[in-house]
N, C-alpha and C positions, 0 to 999 in steps of 0.2 A: 071252323073258325078261320077260313081263308078268304082273302080278297080275290077278286078276279085276277087270273094269272097275268102277270106283266103290268098290272095297274100301277104298282109303285115304281116299277122300272121306268115307265114312260115319264115319270115325274122326277127321276133321280137328279138330273142336273139342276133343276129349279130348287129341289129340296136342299141339296148340298150348298148351293149358293146362299140360300136364305139362312141356313144354320151357320155357315161361316161368318156371315155378316152380323147376325144377332149375337153370337158369342163374343164378339169383339166390342160390343156396345153396352155400356152400363150407365146408370144415372149419375150425373156429375156430383150429386150431393152425397154420394156414398161415403167419401172420405171424411165428411164432417160428422157422421153418425157414430161417434165413439163414446165410450163411457169415460167419466172423469178419471184422471190418473190419480193413483194413490200417492200420499206423501212419501218422498223418497228418503231412505236411510242414507247416511253419508259416512264414509271412512276417508282418512287422510294418510297418504304415503309419505314417509320421511326420507329426505335425501341422506345417503350415507356420508358422514363427515369426511372431509378431506384427510387423506392419510389413513383412514380406517379401512378395515377389510373384514369380510365375513368368510370364515372357514366353514365350508358346507359339510357338517358332520352330524346335524340333527340335535346338537346339545344346547343351543340357544345360550351359550355362555359369553357372547360378545356384549359389550356395554350398550350397543345400539338397541338390542332387544329389550333392555330394561328402561330405555329412555322414553319411548313413545307410549301413548295411551292405547291400550289394546281394545279391540272389539270384544265385548262380553255379552251383548244382548242378543240371544238367540231364542228361537221358538220351535216347538215341536210341530211337525206335520203328522207323524205317526209315532206312537199309537194314538196320542190324544192331541188333536189339532188345536193349536192356540195355547197349549200349556207350556210352562217353562221346561227347559231340558232337565233330565235327571242328573246329569253331570255338567260341571262348568267347562267352559272353553275360552281361550284367549288367543286372538289372532292379530298380528301386526304386519305392516307392509313397509318395506324399505327399498330404495332404488338407487342405482348409480347410473352412469352414462350408458351402460351396456345391458343392464338387466333389472328385472323386478325380483326382489327377494320376499318370501313369505315365511314368517316364523309363527308357529302355533303350538300351544300346549292344550292337550286334551286330558282332563282330569278323570281319574277313576278311583272311587272310594275303596275298592278292593285291590287297588294296585295292579300289578301285572296279571294276577289271577283272573281279573275280570275282563281282560282284553282278548278277544278272539283274533289271532294274528297268524294264520298259516301263510306260508310262502306260496308263490305261484309266478307264472310268467306275466309279462306286461299285459295290462288290461283285464286280467282275470281276478275279479275282486268280489264275486258273488257272496262268499261266505266269510268275508274279512271286514274288520273295522277300518274305515278309511275317512280321509278328509279330502274334500273337493273344492277347488277355487274356480269359479266361473267368471270370465271377463268378457264383457261386451265392449270391445275396444273401439268400435265405431260409434258407440252410443246411439245405435239405430233402433234399439228396443226390439231386435229381431234375431240377430246372430250372436253367437258366443263361443269362445274358446274355453275348454275346461281342462284343468290340470289337477291331478289328485295323487295321493300316495297312501298306501295302507300302513298300518302300524308296524308291519314287518319290512317296510321299505319298498314295496312293489309299486311301480308307477302306473297310472292310468291317465289317458288323455283322449279326448274326442272333441268334435266340432258340431255345433248346432247351426244349421243353415236356415232354420225356421224357428218361429216362436213356439216351440214345443219341447218340453223337458225330455220326452221319450224318443224324439226323432233325432238321432245322433249319427254322425259320420265317424265310425271307428277307424277309418283309414287315415285319419289325421295322426301322424307320428312325428312330431317335431323333435329337435335335439334340445334336451333340457335335463336337469338333474334334481334329485330329491334324496334326502337322508332322514332317517328317523332313529329315535332311541326310546326304549321302554324302561321306566324306572318305577320307584315305589309310589309315585303320585299319579301315574298314568303313562302317557307317551307324548313325545314332542316330535315336531317335524320342521324341516327347513326345505324350502323349494327355491330353486334358481331358474328363472324363466327369462331367457335372453329376448331382448326386444326384436332381434333379428328374426325370431320365430313367430312374431305377431304381425298383424296388419292393422294399421290405424291411420286416422286422418292426420295430415301434416299441420301441426300447430305447436306453439311453444308451451302452452298450458293444456294438458290432457285431462279430460273427464271421461272416465270409463264406467260402464255399468258393472256392478259387482254382486255376486252372491256367493255364499259359503254354505257347504253342506257337510254334515258329519253323520256317517252311518254307523250305528252300533248294533250289530246283528244279534248279540246276546239278549238284547231287550226289544228287538224289532223296532228300534227307535231311529227316526230320521229328524235331525235338527237343522234348521235353516236360519240364515240371517234375514232373508226376505222370503217368506213362505208363500208359495202358490197354493191357494185353496184347492181341496180335492175336487171341488165342483167346476174348476176351470182347467182348460187346456192352454197352458201358457208357459213361458220361461223368461226370456230376456226382457220382455215388456214389464215385468214385475220386479226387476232388479233395483237395488239401491245404487249409490254412486261411489266411485273411488276417485278422489281428487288429490292434488298436490304433486303430481308428476310433471315437472316443468323442465323446459330447456332440453328436451330430448332431441338429439341430432338424428336425422333419418339414418339408420344403420346401413352400412354397406353389406348387402346380403348377396354374397357370392359363395356358393358351396359346390364342391366337386366331390364326386363319389366314384372313383375308379374301382373296378373289381377285377379279380383274377380267379378263374375257375378251371378245374380239371375233373374229369369223370371217367367212369368205366361202366359199361353195361355187360354183365356176365349172364350168358344164356344157360339155363338149367340143363337142357338137353340139346346141345348144339348139333347141327347137321354138318358133318365134316365136308360135305360136297357144296355147302352154301358158301359162295365166294364173298358174301357180304357179312359174314359172321365169323370172326376169328376167335370167338370165345370171350374176349375182353372188351373189344370195341372202344378203345380209348378216345377221349375227346378233350379238347382244351379250348378255352375262349377267354377273351378280354373284352371289356366294355366300359362305358362311362355313363354315369348319371350326373347331371348338373342342375343346379338351381340358382337362378339369378334374380335378385330383387330389382324391379323397375319402379323406382320411387317407393313410398311407404305402403302402397296399396296393391301392387301387381307383382306376380311371381311367374317367372318363366322356368318350367321344368323341361329338361331334354334328356333323352336317353339314346345311346348308340349301342346296338347289339345287346339289348337287355337280356338278362338271364333270370329265369324263375325256377331254378332247379330245387330250391328249398320249399316250394309251395306244395301243399298236400294234393294227392291225386283225387279225382272225382270219385264219389261212391259208385259201386257197381249197381247194375240194374238189368232188367229184361224188359224192353220196350216193345210191346206188340201193337201199339196204337199207330195212327198215321201222323202223330205230332212228335216233334223233337223234344227231348228233355232239356229243360233250362237249368243250367248249373250256375252257382254263384261265382262271382269274380273274386279271385284271390291274389291276383298279381298286384303288387304294391303301387306301381305306376298308375294303374287304372282305378284302384280303389280310393286313392287319396283325392278328396274333393269331388267324388262321384255324384254326390247329391245334387250339385248344380246342374248336371247333365241329364237328370231324369226327365225334365220337361213336364208338361202338364199331365200327360197320359202315362208317363213312366214306361214307355216301350218303344220310343223312336230310336233309342241308342242302346244297344247291347254290346258292351265293350269286348266280349269274348268273340265277336265276329272278326276282330283284328287279331291275326295270328292263329286263326282257327285251323282245324284239320282240313287238308285239301279236299275239295269236292270230288275230283276225279281219282280213280284208282287204276293201277296198272296190273296187267296179268302176265304171268310167265312162270317158268319152273321155279325160279327164285326171284323175289322182288325185294328191293330196299325202298320201302315206302316212307316218305317224310311224315312224321307224326303231327307236325304243325307247320304253318307257313312262317318263315323267319321274318322277324321284325327288324328291318335294317336300321330304323331310327324312328323316334317319335318325339313330339314336343307338345307341351301343354301350357297355355297362358291362362291364369286364373287370378281373380282378385275382385276387390270391391272398391269403388271410387267414392269420393266425398259426396258426389251427387246422389248417393244411395243406389247406384247401379252396379250390379254384379255382372261380370263378363267372364266368359270361358271359351277357349278354343283348343281343340285337340286335333293334331295332324299326325299322321303316321304313314310309313311306306313299308309294305311287306314285299318280300322278294319273290321272284319266279321260282317255283319249285319243280324238280324233276324226280321221278321214281326211276331207279336203276333196275334193269331186268337182266336175267341170264337164261339162255336156252341151253339145256344140257346136250341136246342132240347135235347142235352145231358149235357149241362152245362160244357163241356170240353174246356179247354184252349189248344192251340197248338202253335207251333213255326215253322216257315218256313224260311230257309236260303234264303236271297234275294241278298246278295253281299258277295263275298269271301274276306278274308284278302289279300291285294295286296301290292306289293312293286313297287315303281315308281322311275325311275332314268332318269335324263337328263344331258348330258354333252356337253359343248360347248367350243370351243377354236377358237380364231380369231387372226391371226398374221398380223400386219401392216408392210408394206415395201414401199420403194420408197419415194421420197420427196413429192409426191402428195397425199399420204395416201391411196395407194392401199391396199387391204386386201385379205387374203386367210384363210379359216377356215373349220372346220368340226363340225358336230353335231351328237350326238347319243341319241336316246330316247328308253326307254324300260319299260315294265310293266310285272311283273310276278304275276299271280293270283294263290292262293293256292286252286286249285280245283283238287281233285283226279279223276282218270279215273272212269267213270260211275256215278259220282255224278250228282244230278239234274242240278246244275249250270254249270257242265262241258259240257252240251249240248247247253248252251246258250252263254258262254263266252270262248274266246280263253285263253289258258294257258299262252302263252308267245307272246309278240308282240314287235318287235324291228324295228328301222329305223336307217340307217347310211347315212349321206349326207356330201357332200363337196361343198363348194361354194367359189367364188372369185369375187372381184370387181377390175377391172383394170382401173385406172384413168389416162387419157392421157392429155397432155398439160395443166397441172395445174388444172385438173378437168373439162375442157371444154368438153371432150369426155369421155364416160364410157362404158366399156364392163363388163357385169355381167353374171356369170355362176352359175349353180347349178345342181348337180346330186345326186340322192338318190336311195337307195335300201331298200326294206321293207321285213319283214318276220313275219309271224304269224303261230302258231301251236297250237294244242289242240286235243280234241276228234273229231272223224269224224263228229258228229252231229253239233258241233260248227263251224267247217270249212265249212260244207255244208251251214250253215246259212250265213257265210261270202260270199260264192260264190253266194248265192241267194239274197244278200242284194242290195239295190238300187245303190251303186256305181259300180256294176258289172252286175247283172242279167245274170249270166252264163246260166240260163235255157232258154234263148231266143231261140225259135224254128228255126228261120231263120238265126242264126249266126253260121258260120262254123269256125270262127277264135277263138272261145272260146268253152269250153266244161265243162259241169257240171259233176263233178266226186265225187260220194258219198263216195268213199273209200279214199279220200284225207284227210290227217291229217296235212298238212302244205301247205303254199302258199308263193311264193316269187314274188316280183314285183319291178319295177324300173321306174324312171322318169328322165327327164333332161330339163333344161331351158337355153336359151341363149338370151341375150338382148344386143343390141348395140344402143347407143343413144348419141345425142349431147345435153348437159344440159345448157351450157352457150353460149351466142351469142347475137349480137346486134339485129338481126331480126329473123333469121331462126334457128329453132330447129327441130329435127327429131328423130324418134325412130323406131326400128323394133325388133321383138322377135319371138322366136320359142319355143314351149313347147311340149314335148312328155311324155305321161303317159301310161304305159302298162296296159292291162286289169286286170292283177293280182295285181296292186298296192293297198296297204291297210295300211293306218296309222291312222285309225279312233280310235284306242284304246288309242293313246296318242296325236293325232293331229286332223286335219280336212280334210275331203275329201268328195266331193259330187259326183264325177265321175272320173273314170279312162278311159282307152280305148279311148285315144284321141291324135291326132297329130294336133297341133294348130299353125297357124300363128297369133300371138297375136298383134293386134292393130298396125301394121305398119302405121305410119302417119307422117305428116309434119305440122309444126306450123309456122305461121308468126305472129310476135308480134311487138308492138311499146310501149316502156316504157317512152318515153318523152312526156310531156303534149302537146296537140294540141288545136285547136279551140273548139272541141266538147268533146273529151275524154282526160283524164289524161293518160290512157293506155288502150290497147286492144290487143286481140290475136284471131286468126282464125286458127282452126285445122281441118284437114281432115284425117280420119283414116278408116281402114277396118279390118275385122276379119274373119278368115275362119278356120273350124275345120272338121276333118275326123276321123272316127273310124279306128282301125287297120284292119278292113275288107274292108276299102276303101269307106265307105258310108259318104257322106257329111252331117254333122249334124248341121252346122251353117255357115252362110255366110251373112255378113252385111257390110254396109258402114255408116259412121257417120260424121257429121260436128258439130263443137262447136264454139261458139262465146262468148268471155268474154270481158267485158269492165268495166272501172271505169270512171264515168262521172266527169265533172269539179267540181260538188258539192260533190264528193266522194261517190255518190250512185253507186251501182254495179249491172250489168245485166249479166245474163248467159242464153244463148239460145242454144238448141241442136236439131238436127233432125237425126233420125236413120231409115234406110231402111233395113228390114230383108227380105232376099230372101227365096224361098222355100227350104226345106231340109227334112231330116229324123231324127226322134228322137227315140232312143232305150230305153228311160226311161218312156215315156208316158204310155205305156201299162203295166208297172210294171212287167216285166218278159215275156211279150209277144213279138210279132214281131215288126219290125220297123213300125212307123206310120208317115205319111207325115205331115209336118208343113206348114202353109200358109205364103204367103207374107204379110208383115205388116209394118206399120209406127208407129214411136214414136216421139212425139213432147214434148219438155219440156222448160219451161222458169222460171227464178227466178229473183226476184228484191229485193234488200235490201238497206236500207239507210246506212249512214256512221257509222262505227263501234264505233266511239267515242261519238256519240250523247247521251244525257241524256236518251232518249227513243230510243231503237233500235228495229227494226222489219225486218222481211223478209217474202216473200210469194213465194211459188212454185206451179206451175200448170203443170200437165202432162196429155197428151191425147194419148191413144194407140188404134189402130184399125187394123184389119186384114181382109183378103178376106173371111174368114169363118164366119164373123159376130161378132167376138169378139171386145169388146169395153171396155176400162178402162178410167175412169176420176178420177184424183187424185188431191186433194188440200191439202196443208199443209202450216203452217206458224209459226211464233214465234213473240211474243211481250214481251219486257223486259223493265222495268223502275224502278226508285227509287222514290216512292211517298214521302219519307222522307230520309234524309241521311243514316239512319240506317236500312231502309227497302228496300228490293228488291223483286219485283214480276215478274214472267215470266209465260207465258202460251204458249203452243205449240199444237194447234188443228190440227187434221187430219181428212179428209173426203175422202172416196174412194168408188166409185161405179164401179163394175166389172161385165161384162157379158161375160162369158166364155163358148162357145158352146162345148168345149172338156174337161170337167171336168171328170176325172176318177172316176168311182163308184165302180166297182167290176169286178172280172173274174169268169166265170162259165164254166162248161163243156157243151158238147152238141152242140158246134158250127159247122160251116161249114168247108170244107176242105180249103177254101181260107184263113181261120184264124187258121189253124192247129187244127181243131176240138174243139176250145175253143171260148167262147164269151167274148170279151173285151168290157165291157159296159161303156158308157160315157153318159153324160147328159149336158144340158145347165144349168149353175148355174148363178143366179142373186144375187150377193153379195153386201152388203152394210156394211161399217165399219165406225164408228164414235168414236173418242177418243180425249181426251185432257190431256196433261201432264202439271201440274201446280206446280210451286215452289214458296214458300214464305220464305224469309230469313230475320231474324232480328238479328242485331249485337249489343249486349249490349256493347261490347268492342272487340278489335281484337281477344282476346283469349276466348271469351264467346259468343256463337252463338246459335240461335234456327232456325232449318231448317225443313220445311214442304215440302214433296213431295207427290202428289196425282195424281192418274190417273183413272178417270172414263172411261170405255170402253164398247162398245156395238157393236155387229156384227150379221148379219143375212145372211142366204142363202136359196134361193128357187130353187128347182130342177125341170126341165121340159125337154120335148123333148128328151126322152131317146132313145138310139140306141146302136148298137154294131159296131165295126170296120168292114167296108165293106170287106176289103181284106188287107193282109200284104202290107206295103209300101203305102197304100192309106191314104189320109187325109179326106176321106168322111166316113159317118156313114150309116149303114142300119137302118133307123129310125123305131122304133116300132110303129105299127099302119099302116105300109105300107108293100109292098112286101109279102103279105100273113100273116103278123103278126098282133096281136091285143094287146092292152094294156089297162088295167082297173085300175082306181084309186079308192081305197076304202076309206071309211069314216075316217079311222085312218091315212090316208096319204100313206099307203103302196100301191104297184102296183103289178098286176098280168100280166105277159106276156105270150102269147100263140104263139108258132111258130110251126105249124103243130101238130105233136104228143107231142111236148115238151111244158111243162108248168112250170113256175117258178115264185117265188115271190121275190120282193125287198122291204125291209122295208122303212119306211119314212125317207128320208134324210134331210128334211128341219130342220132349226135350228135358234134360236135366243139365243145369249149368252150375258149376262151382267156381268161385273166385276168391282170391285172398289178395288184398292190397294193404300195404303198410308203409309208413314213413317214420323214420327215426331222425331227429334233427338235434344236434348239439349246437346251441346258439350262445356265442360269447360276445357281448358288446365290450370289447377290451379297452375302448376309450369312447367318450361320447360320440355317437353317430357312426363309429367304425365297428364292423361286425365280422366275426369268423363263423362260418357254417360248416359243419361236417354232416353229410347226409347219407342215409342208406334207405333206399326204396325197394320194395318188392311188388311185383305184379304177376300173380299166378292165376291160371284159369284152365279149365277143360270143360268139355261138353259131351253128352251121350244122347242118342236118340231114344231115350226111355223116359216115360212120364210118370213114374211112381212117385208117391208123396215123399217129401224129404223130411229128414229128422235131424236131431242134434248131431248124430253120428256123421251124417253127410256134411254138416257145417264144419265139424272138426276135420273132416277129410279134405277140406279146401286147403289146409296148410300144406298138404303133400302134392297139390296140383303142380304141374310143370309151369315154368315161367322164367322171369328174368330178375336179376338183382342189379340195381343201379347204385353206384357209389360216387360221391362227389365231395369236393372241398372247394369252398368259395370264400374269398376274403375281400372285403371292401374297406376302403380307407376314406374317412370323412375329412375333407380339407375345406377350410372356410377362411375368409378374410373380409 
């Protein structure tokens, strides 16, 4: 299934140019092809009378709450779409010059006994009855701010950057307040939402989109003011309207958040001769976050010397692949408004590149290695203009970092540069058009590193890296159909040694000896690449949905300096598939869907690297339990990354089966379990089990555990590459082995809520993994999936007492070190968080990071997992206080 070698490579420039142009062109009539809009519901906000005031206590005992006509007409979406709510609800809106107030009464026929209201930290509302207010303040029928409160007074807030109820930005954390009361009739809520925390068009008379959602987990019931049918993927486009807010002055939005922090890192087993570890390692820092409103629509966020000491540590892992692990962003400055910067392909910008672990490492008897690159300062401008254009700019400067070294023999201290000073920039613009909310945008990312020619770091890091992309989403017939496009160009430059590293890195491997469509050029000092995506799909419909996509990524594509890329050199038909679904309850299921899809990919040299078919079945049972089943068949192909710079290697045919079962999401105790089984014709087998259990032993306590077990037997685990091979493998030995891996871990969380603004959170993850290597051999021939096993075909292999191995192949003899391992790790974070006044927070933090390893590959057990608690490590203690100042 291969094209003539290099055939596609010769056409690469023309193909990419054609794709880039085609993806930016669409028929002009698209914007007119929308479904007729539904009749809008309308609510009116009352102005607070002069001299009157609302005391925010959740009691609704002010006269103003009895004066206006409440909203009472709500409709079920679940469990019976279109039916009246089981319980009544009344909602009123009042405003003054500074804020919008919401007063609501949620009735319960059984009084407090029928209300499920455990406490929790902000935004954790899965098992709790709550009220949610959604505001489309631009009336663009696309974006929305959401403010909610549970019956126990826990706040939730998020932002919708697209017309999708499920697509939310949880990093939206404005300063606002809510209070609730539970009584014999049900519960009441008062919300205070300052206009300074919202963005809206400048006008004397405001008309906003509005929706209201009440979640009642005891009945699995969701009631809405404006229901979005189950057959549609939408949100703000289906809202009603909130009118009556007049004469709002554009609020002065200037906020300052200075912080003060101090910490200590206590080493469990300190080395008394280490001059960089005095046992306590005290630190202190000050910094400032600022937010300034520029008109009613734009916001400038800036931070100087930011501190993220309260953020949880990343989970432990053992990565034996040639790809980096992608971790989620948790730093508040970067999570807020992050959806705008995803771009069309969602990988041009990976914010964790800013302030990442330095690339270079130092060596010495004792080394004080920086854990991250210091962010000297960062600024972010975001907002949405009256012209329906969203804009965003992120700029940051990270400092030059040095590792300190100490030589015991001479007593000399040294300093080694491990990260250069760098300037980062990300620019994003998104223009909406048409009544259905179609969009077109562009994105630019760049980093400049201050590395001079010939400097040690200049051989490791590119000097400049840029990407420029354009994307569009064309929504047809009111959002029923959607065409998405994305095209991008990338550029990197630097010293020849750095660009040579880029060419030899895992996303490219230009040194591949059997690839004629790519070439390793040691004299190259820059590299340009490109990519393109096209997706056509039907999103809304009674029964039938479908999708098809094409992706092209050139071999020279590189945006890992600012984004994420695991591999280029691909032409991929991405998951074309068809879905049949039923959303109306039947005798067995409340809803179900069946999907069939396929995926195929080739290199630019014409070699098929992937081909699979997959089927998925998802169902919700009558009792609201959910089941997900899937089966995947992978066909034989070729992989150009397995040999890590060597020739193509064949991949076997294999099956993957997976099933998941979870109980209803509103239960007081929720759980889910997933089982996966993979096998292939080469003897590879993977068994994976994971699950989650979460419950409230008391209203103020929440406990969750997420255990994971995996046993993997991989007969094609890469070990190393050596010279002296046969001509069939281009005179090199690409050595593989069977690895028997076991991984066992548990993530546990314990939360105690003293009151909604004072919480204690514990996160702990014991982790243990082992790997035992056996059945060593080398690739039999290029494009083969078989190995030339050591101990056969005239070769011998000897295992020594220390676990190393000696291989003899005729006159050649070489040794391989012991590859077996057992790794134990325990990481935990305890955070006491007190929002002692709106926007001002005190953190008290205790973090542990323990680990050890042994060159033994025996299977791990629960005993090994518990043993991770006693592994050596460090304890980090910190106190951080921030003060919110606004005018």
